[in-house]
C-alpha positions as CSV (number, residue, x, y, z in Angstrom):
1,M,82.0,117.2,-36.5
2,Q,84.9,116.8,-38.8
3,T,86.7,119.9,-37.8
4,K,88.0,121.5,-34.6
5,K,85.3,124.2,-35.0
6,N,82.8,121.5,-34.2
7,I,84.5,120.1,-31.1
8,Q,81.4,120.8,-29.1
9,Y,80.1,117.4,-30.1
10,L,83.2,115.9,-28.6
11,L,83.1,117.7,-25.3
12,G,79.5,118.5,-24.7
13,G,78.5,121.3,-27.1
14,L,79.3,124.1,-24.8
15,L,82.4,125.4,-26.8
16,L,79.6,127.5,-28.4
17,L,79.6,129.4,-25.2
18,L,83.4,130.0,-25.6
19,L,83.0,131.3,-29.0
20,V,80.2,133.7,-27.9
21,H,82.3,134.7,-25.0
22,T,85.3,135.5,-27.1
23,S,83.4,137.6,-29.6
24,C,81.7,139.3,-26.7
25,N,85.0,140.8,-25.6
26,K,84.8,142.9,-28.9
27,L,81.6,144.6,-27.8
28,T,81.7,148.2,-26.4
29,E,78.6,147.6,-24.1
30,S,77.4,144.9,-21.9
31,P,74.9,142.5,-23.4
32,Y,71.6,142.5,-21.4
33,S,69.5,140.1,-23.6
34,S,71.9,137.0,-23.6
35,I,73.5,134.7,-21.1
36,F,77.3,134.4,-21.2
37,T,79.7,132.8,-18.8
38,D,80.9,136.1,-17.6
39,N,77.6,137.4,-16.4
40,F,76.0,134.2,-15.4
41,Y,76.6,132.3,-12.2
42,K,75.9,135.5,-10.2
43,T,72.8,134.5,-8.2
44,A,71.4,131.6,-6.4
45,S,69.0,131.0,-9.3
46,D,71.8,131.0,-11.8
47,A,73.6,128.3,-9.8
48,E,70.3,126.1,-9.6
49,A,69.8,126.6,-13.3
50,A,73.2,125.5,-14.1
51,L,73.0,122.5,-11.9
52,T,69.7,121.5,-13.5
53,A,71.5,121.6,-16.9
54,V,74.1,119.1,-15.6
55,Y,71.2,116.4,-15.3
56,G,69.9,117.2,-18.8
57,P,72.2,114.9,-20.8
58,M,70.8,111.9,-18.9
59,V,67.7,112.3,-21.1
60,N,69.9,111.4,-24.1
61,V,71.7,108.7,-22.2
62,Y,68.6,106.9,-21.0
63,F,66.1,107.6,-23.8
64,T,67.6,104.2,-25.3
65,A,71.3,103.9,-25.5
66,G,72.1,103.6,-21.7
67,T,70.3,100.3,-21.5
68,F,69.7,98.8,-24.9
69,A,73.3,99.3,-26.4
70,S,74.6,97.0,-23.5
71,D,71.5,94.9,-23.0
72,F,71.4,93.9,-26.7
73,S,75.1,92.8,-26.4
74,A,74.4,90.5,-23.4
75,D,72.6,87.3,-22.8
76,Q,69.2,88.3,-21.3
77,I,67.5,90.6,-24.0
78,Y,67.5,90.6,-27.7
79,P,65.8,93.0,-30.4
80,R,63.6,92.4,-33.2
81,P,66.3,92.1,-35.8
82,V,65.7,95.4,-37.6
83,V,68.6,97.2,-39.2
84,G,70.7,99.0,-36.7
85,R,69.5,97.3,-33.5
86,D,70.8,93.9,-34.5
87,T,74.4,95.1,-34.8
88,Y,75.0,94.9,-31.1
89,T,73.6,91.4,-30.7
90,L,75.7,90.3,-33.9
91,F,78.6,92.4,-32.9
92,S,78.7,94.0,-36.4
93,Y,79.0,97.6,-35.5
94,D,82.0,99.6,-36.8
95,P,83.9,102.6,-35.3
96,N,81.8,105.1,-37.0
97,Y,78.4,103.4,-36.1
98,T,77.6,103.7,-39.8
99,T,74.5,101.5,-39.7
100,Q,73.0,103.3,-36.7
101,K,73.5,106.8,-38.3
102,S,72.2,105.7,-41.6
103,F,69.1,104.4,-40.2
104,S,68.4,107.1,-37.6
105,R,69.3,104.9,-34.7
106,Q,72.2,107.0,-33.3
107,N,70.1,107.7,-30.1
108,E,70.4,103.9,-29.5
109,S,74.1,103.8,-30.1
110,P,77.4,104.1,-27.9
111,Q,78.0,107.3,-29.9
112,Q,75.0,108.8,-28.1
113,I,76.4,107.7,-24.8
114,W,79.8,109.4,-25.5
115,Q,78.3,112.7,-26.7
116,A,75.6,112.9,-23.9
117,C,78.2,112.1,-21.1
118,Y,80.7,114.7,-22.3
119,Q,77.9,117.3,-22.5
120,G,77.2,116.6,-18.9
121,I,80.8,116.7,-17.8
122,E,81.3,120.1,-19.5
123,K,78.2,121.4,-17.7
124,A,79.4,120.0,-14.4
125,N,82.9,121.6,-15.0
126,W,81.3,125.1,-15.4
127,V,79.4,124.7,-12.1
128,L,82.4,123.6,-10.3
129,L,84.4,126.5,-11.7
130,R,81.9,129.3,-11.2
131,V,79.4,128.3,-8.4
132,P,82.0,128.7,-5.6
133,A,82.1,132.4,-6.2
134,T,78.3,132.8,-6.5
135,N,76.6,134.9,-3.9
136,M,74.1,132.6,-2.3
137,D,73.4,130.5,0.9
138,T,76.6,128.6,1.7
139,V,74.9,125.4,2.7
140,R,73.0,125.1,-0.6
141,R,75.9,126.1,-2.5
142,S,78.0,123.1,-1.0
143,V,75.1,120.7,-1.9
144,I,75.1,122.0,-5.5
145,L,78.7,121.4,-5.7
146,G,78.4,118.0,-4.3
147,E,75.8,117.2,-6.8
148,A,78.1,118.5,-9.7
149,Y,80.8,116.3,-8.4
150,Y,78.7,113.4,-8.2
151,M,77.3,113.7,-11.6
152,R,80.7,114.3,-13.1
153,A,81.8,111.1,-11.6
154,F,78.7,109.3,-12.9
155,Y,79.4,110.4,-16.4
156,F,83.0,109.3,-16.1
157,W,81.8,105.9,-14.9
158,I,79.4,105.5,-17.8
159,L,82.0,106.3,-20.2
160,T,84.8,104.1,-18.9
161,K,82.7,101.0,-18.6
162,N,81.6,101.5,-22.2
163,F,85.0,102.6,-23.8
164,R,87.7,102.0,-21.1
165,D,90.3,104.6,-21.7
166,I,88.5,107.9,-22.0
167,V,89.1,111.7,-22.1
168,V,89.2,112.8,-18.4
169,K,88.2,116.5,-18.6
170,T,88.0,118.4,-15.3
171,T,87.9,122.1,-16.5
172,P,85.5,123.7,-18.9
173,S,86.5,124.5,-22.6
174,T,87.7,128.1,-22.3
175,S,90.1,127.6,-25.4
176,I,90.8,125.1,-28.0
177,D,93.8,124.0,-25.8
178,T,91.5,123.2,-22.9
179,A,89.1,121.4,-25.2
180,I,91.3,119.1,-27.1
181,I,93.0,116.6,-24.8
182,G,94.0,112.9,-25.1
183,K,92.9,109.9,-23.2
184,T,93.4,108.7,-19.7
185,L,94.1,105.0,-18.9
186,Q,91.2,103.3,-17.0
187,P,93.0,102.9,-13.7
188,D,93.5,106.7,-13.6
189,V,89.9,107.3,-14.6
190,F,88.9,105.3,-11.6
191,K,91.1,107.5,-9.5
192,Q,89.4,110.7,-10.8
193,I,86.0,109.1,-10.1
194,F,87.0,108.4,-6.5
195,Q,88.2,111.9,-6.1
196,D,85.0,113.3,-7.4
197,L,82.9,111.0,-5.1
198,D,85.1,111.9,-2.1
199,Q,84.0,115.5,-2.7
200,A,80.5,114.5,-3.3
201,I,80.2,112.4,-0.1
202,G,81.6,115.3,1.9
203,K,79.0,117.8,0.5
204,L,75.8,115.8,0.0
205,P,73.1,115.3,2.5
206,S,72.1,111.9,3.8
207,Y,69.0,110.5,2.3
208,S,65.7,111.9,3.6
209,A,62.2,112.5,2.2
210,N,63.2,116.1,1.6
211,I,65.6,115.3,-1.1
212,Q,64.2,116.1,-4.5
213,K,63.5,112.9,-6.5
214,G,66.3,112.2,-9.0
215,R,68.9,113.9,-6.9
216,P,71.7,111.9,-5.3
217,S,72.2,111.5,-1.5
218,K,75.4,110.9,0.3
219,E,74.6,107.2,0.3
220,V,74.0,107.1,-3.4
221,A,77.5,108.6,-3.9
222,M,78.8,105.9,-1.7
223,A,77.0,103.3,-3.6
224,L,78.6,104.5,-6.9
225,Y,82.0,104.5,-5.0
226,A,81.5,100.9,-4.1
227,K,80.4,99.8,-7.6
228,T,83.2,101.7,-9.3
229,A,85.6,100.0,-6.7
230,L,84.2,96.6,-7.7
231,Y,85.1,97.5,-11.4
232,A,88.5,98.5,-10.3
233,Q,88.9,95.1,-8.4
234,D,89.6,97.1,-5.2
235,W,87.7,94.6,-3.1
236,A,88.4,96.3,0.3
237,T,87.1,99.7,-0.8
238,A,84.1,98.1,-2.5
239,L,83.2,96.2,0.7
240,D,83.8,99.3,3.0
241,K,81.6,101.6,1.0
242,A,78.8,99.1,0.5
243,K,78.8,98.5,4.3
244,Q,78.6,102.1,4.9
245,V,75.5,102.4,2.8
246,L,73.9,99.2,4.3
247,S,74.7,100.3,7.9
248,S,73.3,103.8,7.3
249,G,69.8,102.5,7.6
250,K,68.6,105.0,5.1
251,Y,67.4,102.5,2.6
252,S,65.7,99.1,2.7
253,L,64.5,96.4,0.2
254,M,61.0,96.4,-0.8
255,P,59.3,93.3,0.8
256,D,58.1,92.2,-2.6
257,V,60.5,92.6,-5.5
258,L,57.5,93.1,-7.9
259,D,56.7,96.4,-6.2
260,V,60.0,97.8,-7.3
261,F,58.6,98.0,-10.8
262,N,55.1,98.9,-9.9
263,V,54.5,102.4,-11.4
264,A,51.8,102.9,-8.8
265,K,54.3,102.4,-6.0
266,E,57.3,104.1,-7.3
267,D,57.4,106.7,-4.5
268,A,57.4,104.0,-1.8
269,A,60.0,102.0,-3.9
270,R,62.5,104.8,-3.4
271,Q,63.4,103.0,-0.2
272,E,65.2,100.6,-2.4
273,N,65.5,102.4,-5.7
274,M,68.3,104.8,-4.4
275,W,68.8,106.7,-7.7
276,A,67.0,106.4,-11.0
277,F,66.2,108.1,-14.2
278,E,62.9,109.7,-13.3
279,C,60.3,109.3,-16.0
280,E,57.1,111.1,-16.5
281,S,54.4,110.5,-18.9
282,T,53.4,114.0,-19.6
283,S,55.3,117.2,-20.2
284,P,57.4,118.9,-18.8
285,G,58.8,115.6,-17.7
286,F,60.8,113.2,-19.7
287,S,60.4,109.6,-20.5
288,T,62.3,106.8,-22.4
289,Q,61.9,104.9,-25.6
290,I,62.4,101.6,-24.0
291,I,58.9,101.7,-22.3
292,S,57.4,101.4,-25.9
293,L,60.0,99.1,-27.3
294,Y,59.0,96.4,-24.7
295,G,55.6,95.1,-24.6
296,P,53.4,93.4,-27.4
297,K,53.4,94.5,-31.0
298,N,50.8,96.8,-32.4
299,S,50.0,98.2,-28.8
300,D,48.1,95.1,-28.1
301,G,48.8,94.8,-24.5
302,P,47.1,97.6,-22.7
303,K,48.7,96.7,-19.3
304,Y,52.2,97.3,-20.8
305,A,51.6,100.7,-22.4
306,A,49.2,102.6,-24.5
307,T,51.7,102.4,-27.4
308,S,54.1,99.4,-27.7
309,F,56.0,98.0,-30.7
310,G,57.1,94.4,-29.7
311,S,60.7,95.3,-30.5
312,A,62.6,93.6,-27.6
313,F,62.3,90.4,-25.8
314,A,64.0,88.1,-23.2
315,Y,65.7,84.9,-24.4
316,Q,63.7,81.7,-23.7
317,S,66.9,80.3,-22.1
318,F,67.2,83.2,-19.8
319,F,63.5,82.7,-18.7
320,N,64.2,78.9,-18.1
321,S,67.2,79.7,-16.0
322,F,65.0,80.9,-13.2
323,N,63.8,78.7,-10.4
324,P,59.9,78.6,-10.8
325,A,59.6,79.8,-7.2
326,D,61.6,82.9,-8.0
327,R,59.3,85.9,-7.8
328,R,61.6,87.7,-10.2
329,R,60.5,85.4,-13.0
330,M,57.1,87.1,-12.7
331,L,58.6,90.1,-14.3
332,L,58.7,88.2,-17.5
333,D,55.9,86.5,-19.3
334,T,55.1,84.0,-21.9
335,F,51.6,85.3,-22.7
336,Y,49.6,88.4,-22.4
337,I,46.1,89.7,-22.3
338,N,45.1,91.7,-25.4
339,K,42.8,94.6,-25.9
340,L,39.9,92.4,-26.2
341,G,40.6,90.6,-22.9
342,Q,41.8,87.5,-24.7
343,I,44.9,85.4,-23.7
344,V,47.5,85.6,-26.3
345,A,49.7,82.5,-26.3
346,Q,53.5,82.6,-26.4
347,K,53.6,81.3,-30.0
348,D,51.6,84.4,-31.1
349,I,53.5,87.0,-29.1
350,T,55.7,88.0,-32.0
351,P,56.0,86.9,-35.6
352,I,59.8,86.6,-35.4
353,T,59.8,83.5,-33.1
354,K,57.4,81.2,-31.2
355,Q,59.4,81.6,-28.1
356,G,58.9,85.3,-27.4
357,V,59.2,86.3,-23.7
358,L,57.9,89.6,-22.7
359,V,59.7,91.9,-20.2
360,K,57.3,93.4,-17.6
361,K,59.7,95.7,-15.6
362,Y,58.6,98.8,-17.5
363,M,54.9,98.5,-17.7
364,D,52.7,101.5,-17.4
365,P,49.0,101.0,-18.3
366,N,48.5,104.8,-17.9
367,S,51.2,105.8,-20.3
368,V,50.6,108.7,-22.7
369,G,51.5,107.0,-26.0
370,G,54.8,105.5,-25.5
371,S,55.7,107.9,-22.6
372,G,55.5,106.1,-19.3
373,A,56.0,107.1,-15.7
374,I,57.9,104.0,-14.6
375,N,61.5,104.9,-13.6
376,I,64.7,103.4,-15.0
377,P,66.8,102.2,-12.0
378,I,70.4,103.1,-11.8
379,L,71.4,102.2,-8.3
380,R,69.3,99.9,-6.0
381,L,69.9,98.7,-2.6
382,A,69.9,95.2,-4.0
383,D,72.9,96.1,-6.0
384,V,74.7,97.2,-2.9
385,Y,74.1,93.9,-1.1
386,L,75.5,91.9,-4.2
387,I,78.5,94.3,-4.4
388,A,79.1,93.5,-0.8
389,A,78.7,89.7,-1.4
390,E,81.2,89.7,-4.2
391,A,83.7,92.0,-2.8
392,S,83.6,90.2,0.6
393,A,84.2,86.8,-1.1
394,Q,86.9,88.2,-3.3
395,Q,88.7,89.5,-0.4
396,N,87.9,87.0,2.4
397,G,86.6,84.1,0.8
398,P,82.9,82.8,1.0
399,S,82.4,83.8,4.7
400,A,79.2,83.8,6.6
401,E,79.2,87.7,6.0
402,A,79.3,87.2,2.2
403,Y,76.5,84.5,2.4
404,D,74.3,86.8,4.5
405,Y,74.6,89.6,1.8
406,I,73.6,87.4,-1.2
407,N,71.1,85.4,0.8
408,T,69.2,88.7,1.8
409,V,68.6,89.2,-2.0
410,R,67.7,85.5,-2.6
411,N,65.3,85.3,0.3
412,R,63.5,88.5,-0.8
413,A,62.9,86.8,-4.2
414,G,61.4,83.9,-2.4
415,L,64.3,81.6,-2.7
416,S,66.2,79.6,0.0
417,G,69.8,80.4,0.8
418,L,72.7,79.7,-1.5
419,T,74.3,76.2,-1.3
420,A,76.7,76.3,1.7
421,G,80.4,75.5,1.5
422,L,81.2,76.9,-1.9
423,A,84.7,77.7,-2.9
424,K,85.5,81.3,-3.9
425,G,85.2,80.8,-7.7
426,P,81.7,79.1,-7.6
427,F,80.5,81.7,-5.1
428,V,81.5,84.6,-7.1
429,D,79.9,82.9,-10.2
430,S,76.7,82.5,-8.1
431,V,76.8,86.2,-7.3
432,L,77.1,87.1,-10.9
433,Q,74.2,84.8,-11.7
434,E,72.1,86.3,-8.8
435,R,73.0,89.8,-10.5
436,S,71.7,88.5,-13.8
437,W,68.3,87.4,-12.2
438,E,68.0,90.5,-10.2
439,F,68.9,93.2,-12.6
440,F,67.9,91.9,-16.0
441,A,66.8,94.6,-18.6
442,E,68.3,97.4,-16.4
443,G,71.4,97.8,-18.6
444,G,74.0,96.2,-16.4
445,R,74.6,92.5,-17.4
446,W,76.9,93.3,-20.3
447,Y,79.2,95.2,-18.0
448,D,79.2,92.4,-15.5
449,L,80.4,90.0,-18.3
450,T,83.0,92.6,-19.6
451,R,84.5,93.5,-16.3
452,T,85.0,89.8,-15.4
453,N,86.1,89.2,-19.0
454,T,83.7,86.2,-19.3
455,F,81.7,87.6,-22.2
456,L,83.6,85.3,-24.8
457,Q,82.4,82.2,-23.0
458,V,78.9,83.3,-22.2
459,I,77.7,85.1,-25.3
460,P,78.0,82.3,-27.8
461,K,75.6,80.3,-25.7
462,A,72.9,82.9,-25.7
463,V,71.3,82.0,-29.0
464,N,67.8,81.3,-30.4
465,D,66.0,80.9,-33.6
466,V,66.1,84.7,-34.3
467,F,69.8,84.8,-33.7
468,P,71.2,81.4,-34.0
469,T,74.9,82.3,-34.1
470,R,76.6,85.1,-32.0
471,A,80.5,85.4,-32.2
472,P,82.0,88.2,-30.2
473,Q,85.6,88.9,-30.5
474,P,88.0,90.2,-27.9
475,K,87.8,93.7,-29.2
476,N,84.1,93.8,-28.4
477,R,84.8,94.0,-24.7
478,Y,84.6,97.9,-25.1
479,F,82.8,99.9,-27.8
480,P,85.0,101.7,-30.2
481,I,85.5,105.3,-29.7
482,P,83.3,107.0,-32.3
483,L,85.3,108.0,-35.4
484,D,83.6,111.4,-35.6
485,E,85.1,112.2,-32.2
486,I,88.6,111.1,-33.2
487,N,88.5,113.1,-36.4
488,A,87.6,116.2,-34.2
489,N,90.3,115.8,-31.6
490,T,93.8,115.3,-32.9
491,K,94.9,114.0,-29.5
492,L,92.3,111.3,-29.2
493,E,93.3,107.8,-30.2
494,Q,91.1,104.8,-31.1
495,N,91.1,101.9,-28.7
496,P,94.0,99.7,-29.9
497,E,91.8,96.7,-30.6
498,W,89.7,98.7,-32.9
499,K,92.6,100.3,-35.0
């Protein structure tokens, strides 16, 4: 990764295809036993295989880094203080993520996010370049292109909320010149995401039971559009797209919030869980490490998973912040039932503290080892309601409309409506707090704190006897671009705060 020859790690690993393609030009006969960019993308099955490959890097994103790198930085979840994981909680990571790489935790690091997302972008770029000329059903071809646009937008969104200014690459790597490009400022990153999502919305079908699980619908693309607009502080667009999703009638909240995370009801939960990283406990599916990192130590809680390590917990202060009547608090626990059927009290949950709080969102009692089938939510309808509440209040003040949106989520949780008559500032603060209760351990809280630039005030208060002091700096608002990537790309500059 230290030379231009290894630029594949920067931009998705597919420059290898370029090198093979270039050498192929020297052959005197056509190769029949290998796949190259010139003789691929000819048939419908080629196009389907290429699209499937676009989704592949999500496995590397959501194995751990996509949720834990951000959650360990925020004020809800903390890790057992093992070397490598505690760097996010203590904000002690460096631009080369040295500790993570030294202790085999790169798959939990922002570097993993960078590499995986650019792998996905490169694969999407090849689909968008070659599939339009593929001989296949035109309706299906349009949907394939819509999914590729959506996935490219999604990968750009993941990157910009982690690193701010990023490399916006919209063509595949056909040469060193097309592979090595500089950064784009975040406002222009948002513009590219919107352009891609406009294409996706125009090509994707509306949600129906016929859509393969894990694939986006038109409404999913609109939801991501609304969320990106929220990050861009384009309140009017965020509200408009959120309203389109809500008025479509394609999705609805589960009556009981607990069922959203009931592995036995995950098919029914798709009425709310609009798009997720789909997990399976057995091959050929994929799962995620976070299922085994939550749960009691020594695999002692069979309801959590067959294998669990007691590696991550919720802060006691976060647990205490819930109204006892809030059903979402039932997705946390201060005791568990062990293999012998005995109650294990909170003081004995973990040896690192007597205030361990277990997270129950990812329980799968039928897991195979640490591989469970419970999905990792990425976009939920509850998110769309709260996007609409925040955007409406930011644009129009805390109107009846804005109250209706947030109260829909609160009422489903078993709570009464939000206090009436709030000014805009307190109302928006209430929406952010509602988001914290609704989406904890789903990898989003840190980004709510960084997009609103409130992390410097919030994080120092999120302490306990395991991490008694936490002192983020302004530069921690975004992760540093991995030094390996900067060394490989002469046009890529480190974020100014990390120079």
